[in-house]
MARFIKE-16565 format. One record per residue (C-alpha): residue number from 1; x, y, z. Coordinates in nm, 2 decimals, always signed. Example, Ala and Ser with C-alpha at 12.3 -4.5 7.8 and 13.67 -1.06 7.14 Angstrom:
2
(tilo 1 (+1.23 -0.45 +0.78)),
(tilo 2 (+1.37 -0.11 +0.71)),
***
This chain:
276
(tilo 1 (+0.00 +0.00 +0.00)),
(tilo 2 (+0.11 +0.36 -0.06)),
(tilo 3 (+0.24 +0.53 +0.25)),
(tilo 4 (+0.22 +0.89 +0.14)),
(tilo 5 (+0.08 +1.07 +0.44)),
(tilo 6 (-0.25 +1.24 +0.37)),
(tilo 7 (-0.34 +1.37 +0.72)),
(tilo 8 (-0.32 +1.30 +1.09)),
(tilo 9 (-0.64 +1.35 +1.29)),
(tilo 10 (-0.57 +1.55 +1.61)),
(tilo 11 (-0.85 +1.48 +1.85)),
(tilo 12 (-0.97 +1.75 +2.10)),
(tilo 13 (-1.27 +1.82 +2.31)),
(tilo 14 (-1.30 +2.19 +2.22)),
(tilo 15 (-1.21 +2.28 +1.86)),
(tilo 16 (-1.20 +2.66 +1.92)),
(tilo 17 (-0.97 +2.63 +2.22)),
(tilo 18 (-0.74 +2.39 +2.04)),
(tilo 19 (-0.73 +2.63 +1.74)),
(tilo 20 (-0.63 +2.91 +1.98)),
(tilo 21 (-0.36 +2.69 +2.12)),
(tilo 22 (-0.21 +2.63 +1.78)),
(tilo 23 (-0.24 +2.99 +1.69)),
(tilo 24 (-0.03 +3.08 +1.99)),
(tilo 25 (+0.24 +2.84 +1.86)),
(tilo 26 (+0.23 +3.03 +1.52)),
(tilo 27 (+0.03 +2.75 +1.35)),
(tilo 28 (-0.30 +2.92 +1.29)),
(tilo 29 (-0.54 +2.66 +1.14)),
(tilo 30 (-0.84 +2.74 +0.92)),
(tilo 31 (-1.19 +2.61 +0.99)),
(tilo 32 (-1.27 +2.32 +0.75)),
(tilo 33 (-1.64 +2.25 +0.82)),
(tilo 34 (-1.88 +1.98 +0.94)),
(tilo 35 (-1.86 +1.61 +0.85)),
(tilo 36 (-2.15 +1.43 +0.70)),
(tilo 37 (-2.22 +1.26 +1.03)),
(tilo 38 (-2.35 +1.60 +1.15)),
(tilo 39 (-2.17 +1.56 +1.48)),
(tilo 40 (-1.80 +1.62 +1.42)),
(tilo 41 (-1.63 +1.93 +1.27)),
(tilo 42 (-1.27 +2.02 +1.20)),
(tilo 43 (-1.00 +2.27 +1.13)),
(tilo 44 (-0.70 +2.23 +0.90)),
(tilo 45 (-0.33 +2.31 +0.92)),
(tilo 46 (-0.23 +2.24 +0.56)),
(tilo 47 (+0.12 +2.21 +0.41)),
(tilo 48 (+0.28 +2.26 +0.07)),
(tilo 49 (+0.31 +1.88 +0.01)),
(tilo 50 (-0.07 +1.83 +0.03)),
(tilo 51 (-0.06 +1.67 +0.38)),
(tilo 52 (-0.24 +1.83 +0.67)),
(tilo 53 (-0.31 +1.81 +1.05)),
(tilo 54 (-0.68 +1.78 +1.11)),
(tilo 55 (-0.80 +1.93 +1.44)),
(tilo 56 (-1.12 +1.73 +1.50)),
(tilo 57 (-1.38 +1.77 +1.77)),
(tilo 58 (-1.76 +1.72 +1.83)),
(tilo 59 (-2.01 +2.01 +1.79)),
(tilo 60 (-2.23 +1.81 +2.03)),
(tilo 61 (-2.21 +1.47 +2.19)),
(tilo 62 (-2.35 +1.21 +1.96)),
(tilo 63 (-2.28 +0.88 +1.78)),
(tilo 64 (-2.00 +0.87 +1.52)),
(tilo 65 (-1.70 +0.67 +1.42)),
(tilo 66 (-1.44 +0.95 +1.43)),
(tilo 67 (-1.24 +0.84 +1.75)),
(tilo 68 (-1.50 +0.96 +2.01)),
(tilo 69 (-1.29 +0.84 +2.30)),
(tilo 70 (-0.99 +1.03 +2.18)),
(tilo 71 (-1.19 +1.34 +2.12)),
(tilo 72 (-1.35 +1.34 +2.46)),
(tilo 73 (-1.01 +1.26 +2.62)),
(tilo 74 (-0.82 +1.53 +2.44)),
(tilo 75 (-0.58 +1.26 +2.31)),
(tilo 76 (-0.42 +1.46 +2.03)),
(tilo 77 (-0.30 +1.22 +1.75)),
(tilo 78 (-0.57 +0.96 +1.71)),
(tilo 79 (-0.50 +0.79 +1.38)),
(tilo 80 (-0.31 +0.83 +1.06)),
(tilo 81 (-0.42 +0.84 +0.70)),
(tilo 82 (-0.25 +0.77 +0.37)),
(tilo 83 (-0.35 +0.89 +0.03)),
(tilo 84 (-0.39 +0.63 -0.24)),
(tilo 85 (-0.47 +0.65 -0.62)),
(tilo 86 (-0.71 +0.36 -0.63)),
(tilo 87 (-0.88 +0.27 -0.30)),
(tilo 88 (-1.05 -0.04 -0.45)),
(tilo 89 (-0.72 -0.18 -0.56)),
(tilo 90 (-0.57 -0.10 -0.22)),
(tilo 91 (-0.84 -0.28 -0.04)),
(tilo 92 (-0.79 -0.58 -0.27)),
(tilo 93 (-0.41 -0.59 -0.20)),
(tilo 94 (-0.47 -0.56 +0.18)),
(tilo 95 (-0.72 -0.85 +0.17)),
(tilo 96 (-0.46 -1.06 -0.02)),
(tilo 97 (-0.20 -0.98 +0.25)),
(tilo 98 (-0.43 -1.13 +0.51)),
(tilo 99 (-0.56 -0.81 +0.68)),
(tilo 100 (-0.93 -0.75 +0.76)),
(tilo 101 (-1.07 -0.46 +0.55)),
(tilo 102 (-1.36 -0.23 +0.62)),
(tilo 103 (-1.47 -0.03 +0.32)),
(tilo 104 (-1.43 +0.15 +0.10)),
(tilo 105 (-1.72 +0.37 +0.22)),
(tilo 106 (-1.82 +0.72 +0.11)),
(tilo 107 (-1.74 +1.03 +0.32)),
(tilo 108 (-1.79 +1.40 +0.29)),
(tilo 109 (-1.79 +1.73 +0.47)),
(tilo 110 (-1.94 +2.07 +0.39)),
(tilo 111 (-1.68 +2.35 +0.40)),
(tilo 112 (-1.76 +2.68 +0.56)),
(tilo 113 (-1.80 +2.83 +0.21)),
(tilo 114 (-2.07 +2.58 +0.12)),
(tilo 115 (-1.85 +2.36 -0.11)),
(tilo 116 (-1.90 +1.99 -0.06)),
(tilo 117 (-1.58 +1.78 -0.03)),
(tilo 118 (-1.61 +1.41 -0.11)),
(tilo 119 (-1.39 +1.10 -0.07)),
(tilo 120 (-1.38 +0.72 -0.02)),
(tilo 121 (-1.21 +0.57 +0.28)),
(tilo 122 (-1.12 +0.23 +0.41)),
(tilo 123 (-0.97 +0.10 +0.73)),
(tilo 124 (-0.76 -0.21 +0.79)),
(tilo 125 (-0.69 -0.47 +1.06)),
(tilo 126 (-0.88 -0.60 +1.36)),
(tilo 127 (-1.04 -0.37 +1.61)),
(tilo 128 (-0.74 -0.39 +1.85)),
(tilo 129 (-0.49 -0.29 +1.57)),
(tilo 130 (-0.71 -0.06 +1.36)),
(tilo 131 (-0.54 +0.26 +1.48)),
(tilo 132 (-0.19 +0.11 +1.43)),
(tilo 133 (-0.26 +0.05 +1.06)),
(tilo 134 (-0.31 +0.37 +0.85)),
(tilo 135 (-0.65 +0.42 +0.70)),
(tilo 136 (-0.66 +0.50 +0.33)),
(tilo 137 (-0.84 +0.77 +0.14)),
(tilo 138 (-0.91 +0.85 -0.23)),
(tilo 139 (-1.05 +1.18 -0.33)),
(tilo 140 (-1.37 +1.21 -0.54)),
(tilo 141 (-1.35 +1.59 -0.55)),
(tilo 142 (-1.01 +1.76 -0.61)),
(tilo 143 (-0.77 +1.72 -0.33)),
(tilo 144 (-0.72 +2.10 -0.32)),
(tilo 145 (-1.08 +2.14 -0.21)),
(tilo 146 (-1.01 +1.91 +0.09)),
(tilo 147 (-0.67 +2.05 +0.18)),
(tilo 148 (-0.45 +2.34 +0.07)),
(tilo 149 (-0.15 +2.52 +0.23)),
(tilo 150 (-0.25 +2.73 +0.53)),
(tilo 151 (-0.12 +3.09 +0.52)),
(tilo 152 (+0.03 +3.06 +0.87)),
(tilo 153 (+0.28 +2.79 +0.74)),
(tilo 154 (+0.28 +2.84 +0.36)),
(tilo 155 (+0.63 +2.91 +0.23)),
(tilo 156 (+0.79 +2.86 +0.57)),
(tilo 157 (+1.03 +2.59 +0.71)),
(tilo 158 (+0.75 +2.34 +0.78)),
(tilo 159 (+0.68 +2.14 +0.47)),
(tilo 160 (+0.44 +1.87 +0.57)),
(tilo 161 (+0.38 +1.58 +0.80)),
(tilo 162 (+0.71 +1.41 +0.83)),
(tilo 163 (+0.65 +1.12 +1.06)),
(tilo 164 (+0.38 +0.96 +1.27)),
(tilo 165 (+0.50 +0.80 +1.59)),
(tilo 166 (+0.29 +0.50 +1.70)),
(tilo 167 (+0.27 +0.41 +2.07)),
(tilo 168 (+0.28 +0.02 +2.08)),
(tilo 169 (+0.31 -0.25 +2.34)),
(tilo 170 (+0.58 -0.45 +2.17)),
(tilo 171 (+0.84 -0.28 +1.95)),
(tilo 172 (+0.96 -0.61 +1.80)),
(tilo 173 (+0.61 -0.73 +1.72)),
(tilo 174 (+0.51 -0.40 +1.56)),
(tilo 175 (+0.83 -0.39 +1.36)),
(tilo 176 (+0.75 -0.73 +1.23)),
(tilo 177 (+0.39 -0.62 +1.14)),
(tilo 178 (+0.51 -0.34 +0.92)),
(tilo 179 (+0.79 -0.54 +0.76)),
(tilo 180 (+0.55 -0.82 +0.67)),
(tilo 181 (+0.23 -0.63 +0.58)),
(tilo 182 (+0.39 -0.32 +0.42)),
(tilo 183 (+0.73 -0.44 +0.32)),
(tilo 184 (+0.90 -0.17 +0.52)),
(tilo 185 (+1.28 -0.18 +0.55)),
(tilo 186 (+1.46 -0.27 +0.87)),
(tilo 187 (+1.42 +0.02 +1.11)),
(tilo 188 (+1.70 +0.23 +1.27)),
(tilo 189 (+1.68 +0.22 +1.65)),
(tilo 190 (+1.79 +0.49 +1.90)),
(tilo 191 (+1.73 +0.57 +2.27)),
(tilo 192 (+1.54 +0.90 +2.26)),
(tilo 193 (+1.49 +1.12 +2.58)),
(tilo 194 (+1.12 +1.11 +2.68)),
(tilo 195 (+1.05 +0.80 +2.46)),
(tilo 196 (+1.30 +0.54 +2.54)),
(tilo 197 (+1.39 +0.31 +2.24)),
(tilo 198 (+1.24 +0.44 +1.91)),
(tilo 199 (+1.24 +0.24 +1.59)),
(tilo 200 (+1.22 +0.46 +1.27)),
(tilo 201 (+1.18 +0.32 +0.92)),
(tilo 202 (+1.42 +0.49 +0.68)),
(tilo 203 (+1.25 +0.68 +0.41)),
(tilo 204 (+0.90 +0.60 +0.55)),
(tilo 205 (+0.67 +0.84 +0.75)),
(tilo 206 (+0.66 +0.61 +1.05)),
(tilo 207 (+0.84 +0.55 +1.38)),
(tilo 208 (+0.74 +0.32 +1.67)),
(tilo 209 (+0.78 +0.37 +2.05)),
(tilo 210 (+0.71 +0.11 +2.32)),
(tilo 211 (+0.50 +0.18 +2.62)),
(tilo 212 (+0.76 +0.00 +2.83)),
(tilo 213 (+1.00 +0.29 +2.78)),
(tilo 214 (+0.82 +0.60 +2.92)),
(tilo 215 (+0.55 +0.64 +3.19)),
(tilo 216 (+0.35 +0.90 +2.99)),
(tilo 217 (+0.34 +0.66 +2.69)),
(tilo 218 (+0.24 +0.36 +2.91)),
(tilo 219 (-0.04 +0.57 +3.06)),
(tilo 220 (-0.15 +0.67 +2.71)),
(tilo 221 (-0.16 +0.31 +2.59)),
(tilo 222 (-0.37 +0.21 +2.90)),
(tilo 223 (-0.62 +0.49 +2.81)),
(tilo 224 (-0.63 +0.49 +2.43)),
(tilo 225 (-0.48 +0.16 +2.33)),
(tilo 226 (-0.22 +0.14 +2.05)),
(tilo 227 (-0.24 +0.44 +1.83)),
(tilo 228 (-0.03 +0.74 +1.72)),
(tilo 229 (+0.12 +0.92 +2.02)),
(tilo 230 (+0.31 +1.20 +1.84)),
(tilo 231 (+0.29 +1.38 +1.51)),
(tilo 232 (+0.62 +1.52 +1.37)),
(tilo 233 (+0.60 +1.80 +1.11)),
(tilo 234 (+0.87 +1.79 +0.85)),
(tilo 235 (+1.14 +2.04 +0.79)),
(tilo 236 (+1.46 +2.05 +0.58)),
(tilo 237 (+1.62 +2.29 +0.83)),
(tilo 238 (+1.54 +2.24 +1.20)),
(tilo 239 (+1.74 +2.55 +1.30)),
(tilo 240 (+1.52 +2.77 +1.08)),
(tilo 241 (+1.21 +2.61 +1.23)),
(tilo 242 (+1.35 +2.68 +1.58)),
(tilo 243 (+1.40 +3.04 +1.48)),
(tilo 244 (+1.03 +3.08 +1.38)),
(tilo 245 (+0.85 +2.85 +1.63)),
(tilo 246 (+0.86 +2.79 +2.01)),
(tilo 247 (+1.05 +2.46 +2.00)),
(tilo 248 (+1.26 +2.27 +2.26)),
(tilo 249 (+1.63 +2.21 +2.21)),
(tilo 250 (+1.68 +1.94 +1.95)),
(tilo 251 (+1.73 +1.59 +2.05)),
(tilo 252 (+1.86 +1.28 +1.87)),
(tilo 253 (+1.62 +1.07 +1.65)),
(tilo 254 (+1.70 +0.74 +1.50)),
(tilo 255 (+1.75 +0.89 +1.15)),
(tilo 256 (+1.76 +1.27 +1.22)),
(tilo 257 (+1.68 +1.53 +1.49)),
(tilo 258 (+1.36 +1.63 +1.65)),
(tilo 259 (+1.23 +1.92 +1.86)),
(tilo 260 (+0.89 +1.95 +2.03)),
(tilo 261 (+0.66 +2.25 +2.07)),
(tilo 262 (+0.68 +2.41 +2.40)),
(tilo 263 (+0.46 +2.62 +2.62)),
(tilo 264 (+0.11 +2.48 +2.56)),
(tilo 265 (+0.12 +2.15 +2.76)),
(tilo 266 (+0.13 +1.94 +2.45)),
(tilo 267 (+0.40 +1.71 +2.59)),
(tilo 268 (+0.55 +1.50 +2.31)),
(tilo 269 (+0.23 +1.50 +2.10)),
(tilo 270 (+0.35 +1.76 +1.84)),
(tilo 271 (+0.71 +1.81 +1.72)),
(tilo 272 (+0.93 +1.88 +1.42)),
(tilo 273 (+1.16 +1.63 +1.26)),
(tilo 274 (+1.47 +1.69 +1.03)),
(tilo 275 (+1.56 +1.35 +0.89)),
(tilo 276 (+1.89 +1.24 +0.75)),
***
């Protein structure tokens, strides 16, 4: 399956408050509209490469499939999505690889300007692993209607979503899953402050961190099960990003350097990665 990052849903209980939090970091999102379930709505932080961070919340409490536990628990990263050219063919390949497949199913949202954005989406794996596997999306309407570069980051040092970090129970088992199901290369491993051992797949937008390595991550796994624990925005120049945004001192990463946003109690949930 293609592993081009489309977007990362960032779950929050109050969309307006989270948008203000991002604005204070210099990452001002734009309101994106209401999903066709009528319950959830979202704001977008879009990048030059077509990827985006989706701040997603509930307008009111109700039934929906868009990570309600994560939204109500202010989890931040809740899932990850890859963009594919042919979602039917993708579903067929995933079935052939032995994974459970749900979909493709139709999805849409109405933008604030009244334009309808449409797509097809599919999820993979059993319930326990569904947030470990990326879900896949294929646009029906032009991708530019669904996501375009946000003025607050357009033309700056942040170019897209660089890596998703999955919080997992077993590093070795999860490495095996992605090497077998997605034909990922052997990962590079490194001890990272705040995470413990991290396994990062060279050239792929994914890293893994085990809940046995950090208390905050163990607590997160207990609460939200295996799922993304951090979203790392991409930059070709971490020093330039640090000059423009409130970032921590850089720290080692298995195949590069990372720095995390400071000052808004985000912990390790949002950072910037400069990869070798």
